[in-house]
C-alpha positions, -999 to +999 in steps of 0.1 A: +084-446+167+096-421+193+105-430+228+111-414+262+147-411+275+148-411+313+175-396+335+173-410+371+168-384+398+185-384+432+167-410+452+177-403+488+189-373+508+225-371+516+221-383+552+202-413+541+227-420+514+256-421+538+237-444+560+228-467+531+263-468+518+276-481+552+259-514+543+268-512+506+305-501+507+331-518+486+354-544+502+382-523+489+380-497+517+411-492+538+418-523+559+452-532+573+447-569+568+434-565+533+464-542+524+489-567+538+473-595+517+474-574+486+511-566+491+519-603+496+497-612+466+472-640+460+462-653+425+431-671+414+453-698+399+490-691+400+515-663+395+518-670+358+481-668+351+455-640+351+419-652+351+396-628+332+360-632+343+330-619+323+293-616+326+277-638+300+259-611+281+256-627+246+269-654+223+297-631+212+311-624+247+344-642+243+350-629+208+344-594+220+369-596+248+397-616+231+417-586+218+417-570+253+427-603+269+455-607+243+467-571+252+468-579+289+487-611+282+513-592+261+518-564+285+520-585+317+538-616+302+512-638+318+487-663+304+452-649+304+426-675+311+390-667+300+363-674+326+327-671+315+303-681+342+270-698+335+251-668+348+256-636+368+252-653+402+280-678+393+304-649+384+296-632+417+303-665+435+336-668+416+346-633+426+337-638+463+357-671+463+388-653+448+386-673+415+391-643+392+419-618+389+404-593+365+368-590+353+344-571+333+313-568+354+280-550+351+276-522+377+250-542+397+271-573+396+301-554+410+280-539+438+265-573+447+298-590+446+315-565+469+285-565+492+291-602+496+328-599+504+345-599+470+377-579+472+376-559+439+387-525+428+370-508+397+395-492+375+378-482+342+347-486+320+347-494+283+333-467+259+325-476+223+329-443+204+350-412+206+336-385+228+314-408+248+312-410+286+310-443+304+275-457+304+249-473+282+211-476+280+187-500+296+159-501+269+123-511+273+112-530+242+081-544+226+074-564+194+069-541+164+033-530+162+026-538+199-002-520+217+021-515+247+034-479+244+048-472+278+063-491+307+031-486+326+013-505+299+034-536+307+011-543+337-006-577+333+018-588+305+046-613+302+078-593+305+114-605+297+142-596+321+178-607+316+189-620+350+181-610+386+217-596+389+216-577+356+219-539+359+202-529+326+182-561+324+166-562+358+177-536+385+170-504+365+139-519+348+125-528+382+130-493+394+113-478+363+084-502+367+079-492+403+081-455+393+053-463+368+032-479+394+039-515+383+052-541+407+079-561+388+071-592+408+033-592+411+020-570+383+038-587+355+047-623+346+085-621+348+106-643+324+143-644+329+160-649+295+196-653+308+213-631+282+205-597+266+204-611+231+179-638+242+157-612+259+156-593+226+149-624+206+120-635+229+104-601+228+107-599+191+089-632+188+062-620+210+053-654+224+071-660+257+074-623+263+051-595+252+076-568+264+110-567+280+143-551+287+179-554+274+210-532+269+210-510+238+239-527+221+219-559+217+186-542+210+201-523+180+208-556+163+172-565+160+146-552+135+118-570+153+115-548+184+106-512+191+122-492+219+095-474+240+117-460+268+154-460+279+174-451+309+211-443+311+230-469+332+265-464+348+292-479+327+301-515+334+334-516+353+366-535+346+377-546+380+409-560+394+413-582+424+424-563+455+445-593+467+468-595+437+504-584+443+504-546+446+528-541+417+506-562+394+475-542+405+493-510+396+504-525+363+469-536+354+455-502+364+480-486+341+473-510+313+435-508+315+428-474+331+429-453+299+437-474+268+424-468+233+419-493+205+447-476+186+470-483+216+461-519+215+466-522+178+499-504+181+510-529+206+507-556+179+473-571+188+461-576+152+428-590+164+418-556+176+419-541+141+385-555+131+351-541+126+338-565+152+361-552+179+356-516+169+319-520+173+323-529+210+355-510+220+369-476+215+387-469+248+385-472+285+377-443+309+387-443+346+359-450+372+360-455+409+338-471+435+318-439+442+307-439+405+284-468+414+266-450+442+236-445+418+232-483+418+233-484+456+206-458+456+185-479+433+191-509+456+176-488+485+146-478+464+138-513+451+150-533+481+163-558+456+173-591+472+205-592+451+217-560+467+219-576+501+252-588+516 
């Protein structure tokens, strides 16, 4: 079945955008005290350990990131400690508390964390195939054979979201529902699945959820759901703590800013030379804080609670 691909329009005029960004700016902006702290260096655990935090997207999260963590460990000579939070909110809390050194966030999680005081700098985003640009798709899905054909048709139904702080599993879906005249809080019965793969599973079963949303990489694994619409989402950032020693920040930026799977394999990380890792990683592409202004625009439009500092 065909589906509609959406491209988000500009949501606010330039003047309003500047005003809005004043409240949504990253904690990495120029600040003498922050700069001094970064130069001196503060670690989540100790100088021999890098804590790598992740958004718990699926059951395969740790396996997907292991070769990248092994690469960081080899290049820095430090132990890389995996930190998977119980949910998006917990990872944001860990970032705000300074308990992670490097992380792979969703765009929305990054904006929310910095709005709440986390000192993070985005350095790159993972792409999964040659020639791609950073980004992925938030997909609206229904069980195969469903009478729901559009997002507007979701009104009055049980709808699976991933997590209130998920970019592709809540923020962009909320915006698209509002654009279709459907209030995501009152016009549907929201169900928060917790992970993208669980959202897909529940929609496929068609019991707890009659429709839903998830990122494309998890949707494509299921033969029980149909994609009815999708929207391009800014690529998820790899971020580095802005209070790490300045030389380590520079090294991590060099290591993770533009690295390919071939670079990682050539460095001796044999775990990268697998079909499983190739399916989720081809290279990283540089991004910066301004790249996530689209998410801040959506925050303005939806007035999402999670956007607030």
